[in-house]
C-alpha positions as CSV (number, residue, x, y, z in Angstrom):
1,M,-12.6,-220.6,18.0
2,G,-9.2,-221.8,18.3
3,V,-7.0,-221.9,21.3
4,A,-5.9,-217.9,22.4
5,T,-2.7,-217.3,23.3
6,L,-2.0,-215.4,26.2
7,L,2.0,-214.0,26.5
8,I,3.2,-212.9,30.1
9,V,6.8,-210.8,29.9
10,H,8.1,-210.5,33.1
11,H,11.4,-209.6,34.5
12,T,11.6,-211.4,38.2
13,P,14.8,-210.6,39.9
14,S,13.1,-210.4,43.7
15,P,11.2,-213.5,46.1
16,N,8.6,-210.6,45.9
17,C,8.6,-209.8,42.3
18,Q,8.7,-213.5,42.2
19,A,5.5,-214.4,44.2
20,L,3.3,-211.6,41.8
21,F,4.4,-213.2,39.1
22,E,3.3,-217.1,40.3
23,A,-0.1,-215.4,41.2
24,V,-0.7,-214.2,37.7
25,V,0.2,-217.2,36.2
26,Q,-1.9,-219.1,38.5
27,G,-4.8,-216.9,37.6
28,A,-4.1,-217.1,33.7
29,T,-4.0,-220.9,33.9
30,T,-7.3,-221.6,36.7
31,D,-9.2,-224.6,35.4
32,G,-12.1,-222.3,35.1
33,I,-10.4,-220.8,31.8
34,E,-10.3,-223.1,28.7
35,G,-8.9,-222.5,25.5
36,V,-5.9,-220.1,26.5
37,R,-2.4,-221.5,26.2
38,V,-0.2,-219.4,28.7
39,V,3.4,-218.8,27.2
40,R,5.7,-217.6,29.5
41,R,8.9,-215.4,28.7
42,A,11.5,-213.3,30.3
43,A,11.8,-209.7,29.0
44,L,15.2,-210.2,27.8
45,G,14.3,-213.2,25.3
46,A,10.8,-212.1,24.7
47,T,11.0,-211.6,20.9
48,A,8.7,-209.7,18.2
49,S,7.3,-213.2,17.4
50,D,6.7,-214.4,20.7
51,V,4.0,-210.7,20.4
52,L,2.9,-211.4,17.2
53,G,2.0,-214.7,17.8
54,A,0.1,-213.8,20.9
55,D,-3.7,-212.4,21.5
56,G,-3.1,-211.2,24.4
57,I,-0.4,-210.0,26.9
58,L,1.0,-209.3,30.2
59,L,3.6,-207.8,31.3
60,G,5.5,-207.6,34.9
61,T,8.5,-205.5,35.6
62,P,10.0,-204.0,39.4
63,A,10.0,-200.5,39.2
64,N,13.8,-199.9,39.3
65,L,15.5,-196.0,40.0
66,G,12.1,-194.7,38.9
67,Y,11.5,-196.3,36.2
68,M,10.5,-199.7,34.3
69,S,12.7,-202.4,35.0
70,G,15.7,-202.3,32.2
71,A,14.5,-205.5,30.7
72,L,11.7,-204.6,30.1
73,K,12.6,-201.5,28.4
74,H,14.7,-203.5,26.3
75,F,11.9,-205.9,25.2
76,F,9.7,-203.0,24.3
77,D,12.5,-201.5,22.0
78,Q,13.1,-204.5,20.6
79,V,9.2,-205.2,19.6
80,Y,8.0,-201.2,19.3
81,Y,8.1,-201.2,15.1
82,P,8.6,-204.9,14.0
83,C,4.7,-205.0,15.9
84,L,3.8,-201.4,16.2
85,D,1.0,-201.8,12.9
86,A,0.3,-205.9,13.6
87,T,-0.8,-205.3,17.4
88,R,-3.4,-202.2,17.3
89,G,-6.5,-203.0,19.7
90,R,-4.5,-206.6,21.5
91,P,-5.6,-206.3,24.8
92,F,-2.4,-206.0,28.1
93,G,-2.6,-205.9,31.3
94,Y,0.2,-205.5,33.8
95,W,1.9,-205.7,37.4
96,V,4.4,-203.4,38.8
97,H,6.2,-203.8,41.9
98,G,8.5,-201.0,43.7
99,G,10.2,-200.3,47.3
100,N,8.5,-197.4,47.5
101,D,7.3,-195.8,44.9
102,V,5.7,-197.0,41.2
103,T,4.6,-194.2,39.2
104,G,7.5,-193.8,37.2
105,A,7.4,-197.1,35.8
106,V,3.5,-197.1,35.2
107,R,3.9,-194.0,33.3
108,G,6.6,-195.8,31.3
109,I,4.4,-198.5,30.4
110,E,1.3,-196.2,29.8
111,S,3.1,-194.1,27.0
112,I,4.2,-197.0,25.7
113,T,1.5,-199.1,25.0
114,T,-0.4,-196.3,24.2
115,G,2.2,-195.5,21.2
116,L,1.7,-199.6,20.2
117,G,-1.6,-198.7,20.4
118,W,-3.0,-201.5,23.1
119,R,-5.7,-202.0,24.7
120,R,-6.1,-202.1,28.8
121,A,-8.2,-205.1,29.0
122,A,-7.5,-204.7,33.3
123,E,-6.7,-202.5,35.7
124,P,-2.8,-202.7,36.4
125,V,-2.0,-204.0,39.8
126,T,0.8,-201.8,41.7
127,V,2.5,-203.3,44.5
128,T,5.0,-200.9,47.0
129,G,6.7,-203.0,50.0
130,E,6.0,-206.7,50.4
131,P,3.7,-207.7,48.8
132,A,0.0,-208.5,51.0
133,K,-2.3,-211.3,50.6
134,A,-4.8,-208.9,48.7
135,D,-1.7,-207.9,46.3
136,V,-1.3,-211.6,45.2
137,E,-5.0,-212.0,45.0
138,A,-5.3,-208.6,42.8
139,C,-2.3,-210.3,40.6
140,W,-4.2,-213.5,40.6
141,E,-7.2,-211.5,39.2
142,L,-5.2,-209.6,36.6
143,G,-3.8,-213.0,35.3
144,A,-7.6,-214.5,35.1
145,T,-9.6,-211.5,33.8
146,V,-6.9,-211.1,30.5
147,A,-6.9,-214.8,29.8
148,A,-11.0,-214.8,30.2
149,G,-11.3,-211.7,28.0
150,L,-9.3,-213.5,25.4
151,T,-12.1,-217.1,25.4
152,A,-14.7,-214.2,25.0
């Protein structure tokens, strides 16, 4: 088996989002996981080609005004139809950070990924307020779980 590609698409406009993103990357690139190439893309720069070239996807966003960030929504708008048939069954995971509520962002991500036919490979990580140690650890686990699943 060749090297699998894990695409991490993120919007990290705050220190809290950055801490969660870094934990996801550390989990996905931990020494125990071999045979996975991790590609990081800012949501506004990620393309359909990135998605088509990925074996698995991780998504990270803040919850803004009751929804996912405009940057992640833009990503979905750009890749939805070009990737619709070719990526069905693709494993994915996601994390969301919000000040006090992430419900709308979670609902939006679930709705779009269901439409794409992607398969959730790990439970989402949702964090409100300042991330606690357990939240950072959950993001590390998210990255490690999705990455390790690509080598199975």
